[in-house]
C-alpha positions in Angstrom: 60.8 85.4 231.2 64.0 83.5 231.7 66.9 84.6 229.4 68.0 81.7 227.2 71.4 80.4 228.0 72.8 80.9 224.6 71.8 84.6 224.6 73.3 85.0 228.1 76.5 83.4 226.8 76.7 86.0 224.0 76.4 88.8 226.6 79.3 87.1 228.5 81.4 87.0 225.3 80.9 90.7 224.9 82.3 91.2 228.4 84.7 88.3 229.1 84.6 89.4 232.7 82.1 88.4 235.4 81.5 90.0 238.8 79.4 89.2 241.8 80.6 92.1 244.0 79.1 95.5 243.4 81.6 97.2 245.6 84.5 96.3 243.2 85.3 98.2 240.0 83.3 96.7 237.2 85.1 97.7 234.0 82.7 96.3 231.4 81.7 93.2 233.4 78.7 90.9 233.4 77.4 91.4 236.9 75.4 88.7 238.6 73.2 90.0 241.4 73.4 87.0 243.8 71.2 87.0 246.9 73.0 86.7 250.3 71.6 85.4 253.6 70.6 88.9 254.6 70.2 90.9 251.4 68.8 90.8 247.9 71.4 91.1 245.2 69.1 92.9 242.8 69.2 96.0 245.0 72.9 96.4 244.0 72.4 96.0 240.2 72.2 99.6 239.4 75.2 100.3 241.6 77.2 97.8 239.5 76.0 99.4 236.3 77.0 102.8 237.5 80.5 101.5 238.3 81.0 100.3 234.7 79.2 96.9 234.4 77.9 96.4 230.9 75.0 94.2 232.0 73.4 93.1 235.3 71.8 89.7 235.7 68.9 89.8 238.2 66.1 87.5 239.4 63.8 90.2 240.7 61.1 90.9 238.0 60.6 94.4 239.3 64.2 95.4 238.5 64.2 96.4 234.8 66.2 98.5 232.4 68.1 98.4 229.0 71.1 96.6 230.6 69.2 94.4 233.0 69.0 90.7 232.1 66.2 88.8 233.8 66.6 85.2 235.0 64.7 83.0 237.4 67.7 82.2 239.6 71.0 84.1 239.4 73.1 81.5 241.1 71.9 78.7 238.9 72.3 80.9 235.8 75.9 81.6 236.9 76.6 77.9 237.3 74.9 77.0 234.0 76.8 79.7 232.2 80.1 78.4 233.6 79.3 74.9 232.5 78.4 76.1 229.0 81.7 78.0 228.8 83.6 74.9 230.1 82.0 72.8 227.4 83.5 75.1 224.7 87.0 74.4 226.0 89.2 71.4 225.1 92.2 72.1 227.3 93.2 69.9 230.3 91.5 70.7 233.6 93.2 69.6 236.8 90.8 69.4 239.7 92.4 69.5 243.2 90.9 68.8 246.6 91.9 67.3 250.0 91.8 68.0 253.7 95.1 69.8 253.9 97.5 71.4 251.5 95.1 72.1 248.6 96.1 75.7 248.1 99.8 75.2 248.5 99.7 72.3 246.1 97.7 74.3 243.7 100.2 77.1 243.8 103.1 74.7 243.4 101.5 73.0 240.4 100.8 76.5 238.9 104.4 77.5 239.4 105.6 74.3 237.6 103.2 74.3 234.7 103.5 78.0 234.1 107.1 77.3 233.0 105.7 75.9 229.8 102.0 76.7 229.6 99.6 79.7 229.8 97.8 78.5 233.0 94.6 79.7 234.6 94.7 78.8 238.3 92.1 79.4 241.0 92.8 82.7 242.7 92.8 82.7 246.5 90.3 80.4 247.9 87.6 80.8 245.3 86.9 77.0 245.6 83.1 76.8 246.3 79.8 76.8 244.4 80.3 80.5 243.5 84.1 80.7 243.3 84.5 77.7 240.9 82.0 79.1 238.3 83.8 82.5 238.5 87.1 80.8 237.9 85.8 78.9 234.9 84.4 82.1 233.4 87.8 83.8 233.7 89.3 81.2 231.3 90.1 82.9 227.9 91.1 81.5 224.5 94.8 82.1 225.2 94.8 79.7 228.2 96.3 76.3 227.6 95.6 74.6 230.9 93.4 75.1 234.0 93.9 74.3 237.7 90.7 74.3 239.7 90.7 74.0 243.5 87.7 72.4 245.0 86.6 72.9 248.6 84.0 71.0 250.5 82.1 71.3 253.8 79.4 68.7 253.1 78.9 65.4 251.2 78.0 66.2 247.5 80.0 69.4 247.3 82.8 68.0 245.2 80.4 66.1 243.0 78.5 69.4 242.3 81.8 71.3 241.5 82.8 68.5 239.1 79.4 68.7 237.4 80.3 72.1 235.9 84.1 72.1 236.0 84.4 68.7 234.3 88.0 68.0 235.3 90.0 65.8 233.0 92.8 65.2 235.6 92.6 65.2 239.4 94.5 65.0 242.7 93.4 64.5 246.3 96.2 65.8 248.5 95.2 63.7 251.5 92.3 62.7 253.8 92.3 64.2 257.2 90.0 65.4 260.0 88.8 68.7 258.4 85.2 70.0 258.6 84.1 67.1 260.8 81.0 69.2 261.7 79.8 68.9 258.1 81.1 65.4 257.3 80.5 63.6 260.7 83.6 61.4 260.6 86.9 60.7 258.8 85.1 58.2 256.7 82.6 60.9 255.7 85.5 63.1 254.7 86.9 60.3 252.5 83.6 59.6 250.8 83.2 63.3 250.0 86.7 63.8 248.6 86.4 60.6 246.6 83.7 62.3 244.5 86.5 63.7 242.4 87.8 60.1 241.8 84.4 58.9 240.9 84.0 61.7 238.3 87.3 60.9 236.8 86.6 57.2 236.8 83.3 57.7 234.9 85.0 60.1 232.4 88.1 58.1 231.8 90.2 60.8 233.4 93.7 60.7 235.0 94.3 60.5 238.7 97.6 61.6 240.3 98.1 59.6 243.6 100.7 59.6 246.4 101.5 55.9 246.9 102.9 56.6 250.4 99.3 57.4 251.5 97.6 54.2 252.3 94.2 55.8 252.6 94.4 57.3 249.1 95.8 54.0 247.7 92.8 52.1 249.0 90.5 54.7 247.4 92.1 54.4 243.9 92.6 50.6 243.8 89.9 50.1 241.2 90.8 53.1 239.0 92.5 52.3 235.8 94.3 55.6 234.9 96.7 56.4 237.7 100.0 58.4 237.7 101.9 57.8 240.9 104.4 59.6 243.1 106.8 59.8 245.0 108.4 56.4 246.0 111.2 54.8 244.0 108.9 52.5 242.0 106.5 55.3 241.0 106.1 57.3 237.8 107.8 60.2 239.6 110.2 59.6 242.5 111.9 61.9 245.0 113.8 61.6 248.2 113.2 63.8 251.3 116.5 64.9 252.7 115.6 67.6 255.3 112.3 68.9 256.7 113.3 71.8 259.0 113.6 74.7 259.0 113.0 74.3 255.2 112.5 71.2 253.0 115.4 69.9 251.0 114.8 67.0 248.7 116.5 65.0 245.9 114.5 65.3 242.7 113.9 62.6 240.1 116.9 63.8 238.1 119.2 63.6 241.1 119.3 67.4 241.7 119.2 68.6 245.3 116.3 71.1 245.6 116.3 73.7 248.4 112.9 75.2 249.1 111.2 77.9 251.1 108.7 75.6 252.6 108.8 73.6 255.9 107.6 70.1 256.9 107.3 66.7 255.4 103.7 67.4 254.5 104.9 70.1 252.1 107.4 67.8 250.6 104.4 65.6 249.5 102.8 68.7 248.0 106.1 69.5 246.1 106.3 65.9 244.8 102.7 66.1 243.6 103.6 69.3 241.6 106.7 67.7 240.2 104.8 64.6 239.2 102.2 66.6 237.4 104.9 68.8 235.7 106.7 65.7 234.5 103.4 64.2 233.2 102.8 67.4 231.1 106.3 67.5 229.7 108.0 70.2 231.8 111.8 69.5 231.9 113.1 68.4 235.3 115.4 71.4 235.6 112.5 73.8 235.1 110.3 71.8 237.6 113.0 72.0 240.2 113.6 75.7 239.7 109.9 76.5 239.9 109.6 74.6 243.2 112.8 76.1 244.7 111.6 79.6 243.8 108.1 79.3 245.3 107.7 81.3 248.4 104.4 81.0 250.4 102.2 83.9 251.3 98.9 84.5 253.0 100.0 83.0 256.4 100.6 79.5 254.9 103.8 77.8 255.9 105.7 81.1 256.0 109.1 81.4 257.8 109.4 85.0 259.2 112.5 86.4 260.7 111.7 89.1 263.3 114.4 90.6 265.6 115.8 87.6 267.5 113.0 85.2 266.7 112.4 82.7 263.8 108.6 82.4 263.3 106.9 79.6 261.5 103.6 81.1 260.6 100.8 78.7 259.5 97.7 80.5 260.6 95.4 80.2 257.6 93.8 77.0 258.7 94.0 74.2 261.2 92.4 70.8 261.8 93.6 67.8 263.8 95.7 66.2 261.0 97.4 69.5 259.9 98.0 70.6 263.5 99.5 67.2 264.5 101.8 67.4 261.4 102.9 70.9 262.1 103.8 70.4 265.8 105.6 67.2 265.1 107.6 68.9 262.4 108.4 71.8 264.7 109.6 69.4 267.4 112.2 68.0 264.9 113.7 71.5 264.3 117.0 72.4 265.7 116.9 75.1 268.4 117.4 75.5 272.1 114.2 77.4 272.8 111.0 76.5 271.0 107.6 78.1 271.6 104.3 77.1 270.2 101.3 79.5 270.0 98.2 77.6 268.9 94.6 78.6 268.3 91.3 76.7 268.1 90.6 74.1 265.5 87.2 75.1 264.3 84.3 73.2 262.6 85.0 70.0 264.6 81.4 69.5 265.7 80.9 66.8 268.4 84.6 65.7 268.0 86.0 69.1 269.1 86.6 68.2 272.8 88.2 64.8 272.0 90.4 66.2 269.2 91.6 69.2 271.3 92.5 66.8 274.2 94.4 64.6 271.8 96.4 67.6 270.6 97.1 68.7 274.2 98.5 65.2 274.9 100.7 65.3 271.8 102.1 68.7 272.7 102.8 67.7 276.3 105.1 65.0 275.1 107.2 67.1 272.7 109.2 69.1 275.2 108.6 72.6 274.0 110.0 75.5 276.1 106.6 77.2 276.3 103.1 76.5 275.1 100.5 79.2 274.6 97.0 78.1 273.6 94.1 80.3 272.7 90.4 80.0 272.1 87.3 78.6 273.7 87.8 75.1 272.2 91.5 75.0 273.2 90.4 74.8 276.9 90.2 71.1 276.4 93.9 71.0 275.3 94.8 73.2 278.3 93.4 70.6 280.7 96.1 68.1 279.5 99.1 69.9 281.1 99.3 72.3 284.0 102.1 74.3 282.5 100.3 75.3 279.3 99.4 79.0 279.3 95.8 79.2 278.3 93.9 82.3 277.1 90.3 82.2 276.2 90.6 85.4 274.1 93.3 86.4 271.7 93.4 89.9 273.2 94.5 88.4 276.6 97.2 86.4 274.8 98.5 89.5 273.0 98.6 91.5 276.2 100.6 88.7 277.9 103.1 88.7 275.1 103.4 92.5 275.3 104.1 92.3 279.0 106.5 89.3 278.6 108.4 89.6 275.3 109.5 86.4 273.6 113.1 86.5 272.4 115.8 84.3 271.0 113.2 81.6 270.1 111.8 79.5 267.3 108.0 80.1 267.4 105.3 78.1 265.7 102.0 80.1 265.2 99.1 78.0 264.0 95.3 78.1 264.3 92.1 78.2 262.3 91.4 81.2 260.2 88.6 82.4 262.5 91.1 83.0 265.3 93.3 85.3 263.3 96.6 84.4 265.1 98.7 86.1 262.4 98.3 89.4 264.3 100.3 87.9 267.1 103.4 88.0 264.9 103.6 91.8 265.2 104.4 91.3 268.9 107.2 88.7 268.4 
């Protein structure tokens, strides 16, 4: 028999913590035994209880016990519970999506708003149909504002996440060629991301929009409730002064802000965070201090000094738009010797060959001292210039660098997460 939602919610209120990983310490959690592609979650229910979970939610009718809660579908129950909890909350919810820069923008917004509010922000990349419900269920009465990152690989994903996170405010960082395998085209990406705008339009929510992005401006032209950035005529304005090695910009109050991030694309992320901070009443001095103090982690836009090399590490993700921006920004940097080490752009589908060739053409015209490209898809980029050093496997690239040390260089390291190029940094 399916457990009524209200009763399940009472169990949640006893725990105030939800888990889906039986390997982690439970500590009085409400454990959801979710099925995976190759396993049944219910077989781990007892393990979770033994580790300290108060209750285990299962969908296998054969798994019973005093602390077992039976439901017909654990995933749907998790999502329904998250929605029910969300409906009890009246705080602002900022939804954030986009092809590039979601996580960095989310972290910057969190840094700014945390100056004045108790903020709950998506941890890591818990931005899908499981991660968003878990984030919602981690919101407690003391929280005053929530920032919810939303990822998408297919049309309808953002609409689904909006259906139980119910954002009151939202931002799309940009529209680029990410996850083309699932979306089919740039237009498909735009339609999918615009599901956040559609939700906010229907619910009379607020959209934060970058007026320098023509694509986004076309998407919001019919929306009534817009807060704009970062041009002089906008609600929040800022001026980019320097992009490399780190961004320096003039903030809305005239202060010059020196940051730990690189690239004009990150300036747009900073302007978004500053705009949202201003909207929610954070003083400009505190906004600027929060952005100046933010230091990236997890292989995103990090600047690493190692021996005689300055390394720009951006190996968490890569798609055609983010890769093009990164190499163009790197080309603008001062430095006599500049080396790029690039890995495959994954999830490109049928566009992979064409997009990698375009990248190869772009790199060939930028005059880098050396170009190392790695991965099966990168062979298409390698065909565009005879002096590119191509390695089908990362192990071969690493062996070459061991045998031929790179010194006295600025080095850009970028590739999709599946390539794991951050391990190359140990050799530089």
